[in-house]
C-alpha positions as CSV (number, residue, x, y, z in Angstrom):
1,T,62.6,66.4,103.8
2,E,65.0,64.0,102.2
3,V,63.6,60.9,100.4
4,T,65.5,57.9,101.6
5,R,63.5,55.0,100.1
6,V,60.8,54.5,97.5
7,E,59.6,50.9,97.7
8,Q,56.9,49.0,95.8
9,A,54.1,48.0,98.1
10,P,53.0,44.3,97.8
11,E,49.3,45.2,97.5
12,G,50.0,48.1,95.1
13,G,51.2,51.7,95.3
14,W,54.5,52.9,96.7
15,D,55.9,53.3,100.2
16,V,57.9,56.5,100.4
17,T,60.2,57.0,103.4
18,V,61.5,60.5,104.3
19,R,63.4,62.2,107.0
20,S,63.8,65.8,107.9
21,V,67.0,67.5,106.8
22,D,68.0,68.0,110.4
23,G,68.4,64.3,110.8
24,G,65.1,63.6,112.5
25,D,63.2,60.3,112.6
26,E,62.1,58.7,109.4
27,R,58.5,58.2,108.5
28,T,56.9,56.2,105.7
29,T,53.7,57.1,103.8
30,R,51.8,55.0,101.2
31,Y,51.1,56.7,97.8
32,D,49.3,55.5,94.7
33,D,51.7,57.4,92.5
34,V,55.2,58.7,92.7
35,M,56.8,61.2,90.3
36,V,60.6,61.1,90.4
37,A,62.3,64.4,89.5
38,N,65.8,64.1,91.1
39,G,67.6,65.1,87.9
40,H,70.5,63.6,86.1
41,H,73.2,66.2,86.6
42,W,74.1,65.6,90.2
43,D,76.0,62.3,90.5
44,P,79.5,62.9,88.9
45,R,81.0,60.4,86.6
46,W,84.8,60.1,86.8
47,P,87.0,58.7,84.0
48,E,86.3,55.0,83.4
49,P,88.7,53.3,83.7
50,P,90.8,55.7,85.8
51,F,93.9,57.1,84.0
52,P,97.1,55.2,84.9
53,G,99.4,56.9,87.5
54,E,98.5,59.5,90.0
55,L,98.9,63.2,90.7
56,D,100.6,64.8,93.7
57,D,98.7,66.4,96.5
58,S,99.9,69.7,95.2
59,V,97.5,69.4,92.2
60,D,93.9,70.4,92.9
61,V,91.5,68.0,91.2
62,V,87.7,68.6,91.0
63,H,84.8,67.4,88.9
64,A,82.9,70.1,86.9
65,H,79.9,69.5,89.2
66,Y,81.8,71.3,92.0
67,Y,83.3,74.1,89.9
68,R,81.8,77.5,90.6
69,T,84.0,80.4,89.5
70,S,87.5,81.0,88.2
71,E,88.6,82.3,91.6
72,G,91.7,80.4,92.6
73,Y,92.7,79.6,89.1
74,E,94.7,82.8,88.6
75,D,98.2,82.3,87.1
76,K,97.8,78.5,87.2
77,N,98.2,75.8,84.6
78,V,94.7,74.4,84.3
79,L,93.8,71.1,82.6
80,V,90.1,70.7,81.6
81,L,89.1,67.2,80.3
82,G,86.2,66.9,78.0
83,I,84.6,68.6,75.0
84,G,81.0,69.0,76.2
85,N,79.3,72.2,77.2
86,S,80.7,72.2,80.8
87,A,84.3,71.7,79.5
88,C,84.1,74.5,77.0
89,D,82.5,76.9,79.5
90,I,85.1,76.2,82.2
91,A,88.0,76.2,79.8
92,V,86.9,79.6,78.4
93,E,86.3,81.1,81.9
94,T,89.6,79.9,83.4
95,S,91.5,81.0,80.3
96,R,90.8,84.6,81.2
97,V,92.8,84.3,84.4
98,S,95.1,81.3,84.1
99,K,98.7,81.1,83.0
100,M,97.5,78.5,80.4
101,T,94.4,76.4,80.1
102,Y,94.8,73.0,78.4
103,L,91.7,71.4,76.9
104,A,92.0,67.6,76.5
105,M,89.5,65.3,74.8
106,R,89.1,61.7,73.5
107,R,87.2,62.7,70.3
108,G,86.4,65.8,68.4
109,A,83.1,67.7,68.4
110,W,81.2,70.2,66.3
111,I,81.2,73.5,68.0
112,V,77.9,75.3,67.6
113,P,77.6,79.0,68.4
114,K,75.0,80.2,70.9
115,Y,73.6,82.7,68.4
116,I,73.5,82.8,64.6
117,G,72.6,86.3,63.6
118,S,70.3,87.4,66.4
119,K,68.6,84.1,67.1
120,P,69.5,81.4,69.6
121,V,70.7,78.4,67.7
122,D,67.9,76.2,69.0
123,E,65.3,78.6,67.7
124,L,66.6,78.6,64.1
125,S,64.0,76.1,62.9
126,P,60.2,76.6,63.6
127,G,58.5,73.7,65.3
128,W,56.9,72.4,62.2
129,I,60.2,72.1,60.4
130,A,61.8,70.2,63.3
131,T,58.9,67.9,63.6
132,Y,58.0,67.1,59.9
133,V,61.1,67.8,57.8
134,P,63.3,64.8,57.3
135,F,66.2,64.6,59.7
136,W,68.9,64.4,57.0
137,I,67.6,67.7,55.5
138,Q,67.8,69.4,58.9
139,R,71.3,68.1,59.5
140,L,72.5,69.2,56.1
141,F,71.1,72.7,56.7
142,L,72.7,73.0,60.1
143,Q,76.1,71.6,58.8
144,L,76.2,74.1,56.0
145,T,75.3,76.9,58.5
146,I,78.0,75.9,61.0
147,N,80.6,75.5,58.3
148,R,79.9,79.1,57.2
149,V,79.7,80.6,60.7
150,Q,82.3,78.6,62.6
151,G,84.5,77.2,59.9
152,D,86.6,74.0,60.1
153,P,87.3,73.1,63.8
154,T,90.6,71.3,62.8
155,K,92.0,74.7,61.8
156,F,91.9,75.6,65.5
157,G,93.7,72.4,66.5
158,L,90.7,70.5,67.5
159,P,90.5,66.9,66.3
160,K,88.3,66.1,63.4
161,P,84.9,64.9,64.6
162,D,84.3,61.2,64.0
163,H,80.6,61.8,63.5
164,K,78.2,64.0,61.6
165,I,76.7,67.0,63.2
166,M,73.6,66.2,65.4
167,E,74.9,62.6,66.0
168,A,76.2,63.8,69.4
169,H,74.7,66.2,72.0
170,P,75.7,69.6,70.7
171,T,78.6,71.5,72.2
172,V,77.5,75.1,72.3
173,S,80.0,77.9,72.7
174,S,80.5,81.2,71.0
175,D,83.8,81.8,72.9
176,L,85.8,78.6,72.6
177,L,87.3,79.0,69.1
178,P,88.3,82.7,69.6
179,R,90.0,81.8,72.9
180,I,91.9,79.0,71.2
181,G,92.8,81.4,68.3
182,H,94.1,84.0,70.8
183,G,96.4,81.4,72.3
184,R,94.7,81.3,75.7
185,I,93.5,77.7,75.4
186,T,95.8,74.9,74.1
187,V,94.1,71.8,72.7
188,K,95.4,68.4,73.8
189,P,94.5,64.8,73.0
190,N,93.4,62.4,75.6
191,V,95.4,61.8,78.8
192,A,97.9,58.8,78.7
193,R,99.2,59.0,82.2
194,L,99.2,61.1,85.4
195,E,102.8,61.8,86.5
196,G,103.0,63.6,89.8
197,D,102.6,67.3,89.1
198,S,102.4,66.7,85.3
199,V,100.2,65.0,82.8
200,R,101.4,63.0,79.8
201,F,99.1,63.0,76.8
202,V,98.7,60.3,74.1
203,D,100.8,62.3,71.6
204,G,103.8,62.1,74.0
205,S,103.7,65.7,75.2
206,V,103.9,66.4,78.9
207,E,102.5,69.5,80.7
208,K,102.9,70.6,84.3
209,V,99.5,71.3,85.9
210,D,98.2,73.0,89.0
211,K,94.5,72.4,88.6
212,V,92.5,69.6,86.9
213,V,88.8,69.8,86.1
214,Y,87.1,66.6,85.0
215,C,84.2,67.4,82.8
216,T,83.3,63.7,82.3
217,G,79.6,63.7,82.7
218,Y,77.2,62.2,85.2
219,K,75.6,58.9,86.2
220,I,71.9,58.5,86.1
221,S,71.1,57.1,89.6
222,F,68.2,56.8,92.1
223,P,69.8,56.1,95.5
224,F,66.4,55.9,97.1
225,I,65.2,53.0,94.9
226,D,66.5,49.4,95.4
227,P,68.9,48.6,92.6
228,D,67.2,45.2,92.3
229,L,64.1,47.0,91.2
230,L,65.7,49.7,89.0
231,D,69.4,50.3,88.4
232,P,70.6,52.3,85.3
233,S,74.1,52.7,86.7
234,G,75.8,50.2,84.5
235,D,75.3,51.9,81.2
236,N,73.2,55.0,82.1
237,R,70.2,53.4,80.4
238,I,66.7,53.3,81.7
239,E,63.9,52.0,79.5
240,L,60.9,54.2,79.8
241,Y,57.9,54.8,77.6
242,R,58.1,58.3,76.2
243,R,61.0,58.7,78.7
244,V,58.5,58.9,81.6
245,V,56.6,55.6,82.2
246,H,58.2,52.3,83.2
247,P,56.1,49.5,81.7
248,D,56.7,47.2,84.6
249,L,56.4,49.6,87.5
250,P,52.9,51.1,87.4
251,G,52.5,54.4,89.3
252,L,56.2,55.3,89.1
253,Y,56.9,58.2,86.7
254,F,60.1,60.1,85.8
255,I,59.9,63.8,85.1
256,G,62.8,65.7,83.4
257,L,64.9,62.6,82.8
258,V,65.8,63.7,79.3
259,Q,68.7,65.4,77.5
260,P,66.9,67.7,75.0
261,L,68.2,69.6,72.0
262,G,66.4,72.6,73.4
263,A,65.1,73.8,76.8
264,I,64.1,71.2,79.4
265,M,61.6,73.2,81.5
266,P,58.8,73.3,78.9
267,I,59.3,69.5,78.4
268,A,59.2,68.8,82.1
269,E,56.0,70.9,82.4
270,L,54.3,69.0,79.6
271,Q,55.4,65.7,81.0
272,S,53.9,66.6,84.4
273,E,50.6,67.7,82.8
274,W,50.4,64.4,80.9
275,I,51.0,62.3,83.9
276,A,48.5,64.4,86.0
277,D,45.9,63.5,83.3
278,V,46.9,59.8,83.6
279,I,46.6,59.9,87.4
280,E,43.2,61.7,87.3
281,G,42.0,59.0,84.8
282,K,41.5,61.5,82.0
283,V,44.1,59.9,79.8
284,A,44.9,56.2,79.3
285,L,48.4,54.7,78.9
286,P,48.9,52.1,76.2
287,G,49.2,48.4,77.2
288,R,52.6,47.0,78.1
289,P,53.2,45.3,74.7
290,E,52.8,48.7,72.9
291,M,55.0,50.5,75.4
292,V,57.7,47.8,75.1
293,R,57.6,48.0,71.3
294,E,57.9,51.8,71.3
295,I,60.8,51.7,73.8
296,A,62.6,49.3,71.6
297,A,62.0,51.4,68.5
298,E,63.3,54.5,70.2
299,Q,66.4,52.8,71.5
300,A,67.1,51.4,68.1
301,A,66.7,54.9,66.5
302,M,69.0,56.3,69.2
303,R,71.7,53.7,68.5
304,K,71.5,54.4,64.8
305,R,71.8,58.2,65.1
306,Y,74.1,58.9,68.1
307,V,77.7,58.2,68.9
308,A,77.9,55.2,71.2
309,S,78.3,56.8,74.6
310,K,76.8,56.9,78.1
311,R,76.1,60.5,77.3
312,H,73.5,59.6,74.7
313,T,71.0,57.4,76.5
314,I,68.2,59.9,77.2
315,Q,68.4,62.2,74.2
316,V,65.3,63.8,72.7
317,D,64.6,66.3,70.0
318,Y,62.8,69.2,71.4
319,W,59.9,69.8,69.0
320,P,59.2,66.1,68.0
321,Y,59.2,65.1,71.6
322,L,56.8,67.8,72.6
323,H,54.6,66.6,69.7
324,Q,54.7,63.0,71.1
325,L,53.6,64.2,74.5
326,R,50.7,66.2,73.1
327,E,49.6,63.2,71.2
328,E,49.7,61.1,74.4
329,R,47.4,63.6,76.0
330,K,44.8,62.9,73.3
331,R,44.7,59.2,74.3
332,R,41.5,59.8,76.2
333,A,40.3,57.1,78.6
334,A,37.1,55.8,77.1
335,G,34.2,54.6,79.3
336,P,34.5,53.1,82.8
337,Q,38.1,52.8,83.8
338,T,39.4,49.2,83.9
339,G,42.4,50.1,86.0
340,T,42.8,51.8,89.3
341,P,41.5,55.3,89.8
342,S,44.9,56.7,88.8
343,G,44.5,55.1,85.3
344,R,47.0,52.3,86.1
345,A,46.3,48.7,85.2
346,D,45.1,46.5,88.0
347,K,46.9,43.3,89.1
348,E,45.0,41.0,86.8
349,E,45.8,43.1,83.8
350,I,49.5,43.2,84.8
351,A,49.6,39.5,85.3
352,A,48.2,39.0,81.7
353,W,50.9,41.2,80.1
354,P,53.4,39.1,78.2
């Protein structure tokens, strides 16, 4: 079934309307709790604002979301926009068959290899180091390691990053720099204008293109929720306690709505276990004032650490975040529950929240 609407019921709980995938009749069911897990890599974001000019119909334009394989890119001039993981993977893959692949970007990035020695890069530090060692020490260690393994990205024609390592979501690729070094990928600055079958870049250079792949990220969106109730589309920001609980929408939880420096599945699993404990009344949530304070502190820390971008609104560090979730599961509900059976606050409590 497809979820078409999730609405807050006046007397508490949530009305969820679904329809069968074959377009059958809709039906609505009342639930005490709803866990939203629709992901954040499905609603493509295009350049904002759009580039001046336009391309001819002869130029095939797609978003990375719709790219599957390099079939059809043989002997073509390909332009890939972006310097994130999708952009690097697509640029590398198309460069093996294209006439030339151009990789254009607004800013530079630190390129992190997938493996250092025989270890995946996100497994270099044990959990206790990532959780308890000061961030600046971790960053210094990683920067020295990347400098030794990858070298200076500007030597490959990439722009100098305008931020320190770990101040942006990492771009992980073991193949990008060699493909640039072999002359199969040409680095370009940002696009200045679209000109028919060609693209003009901000450095004044012009290249004819046959294929364009926009690797410009995604919008966080919930089309089944009324925007008046919840709408992160403006700045990709949604204020949730521990990235899961909305302090003003009891019974609505968001699973997997994070961008981790590490694997997402163990995080989503632990989020689900925590909220299952909350729903069963085994674990208590803090009051609204504490949740609001924690959300504000996390947002302030994110603004201080990361490059200002719609890409960096749901970042978490893998091990410290797992530690936070485990600590939440220790917040046992004491004595008789003052909220609903699901562990939520009742209407009188909510009305008393400042």
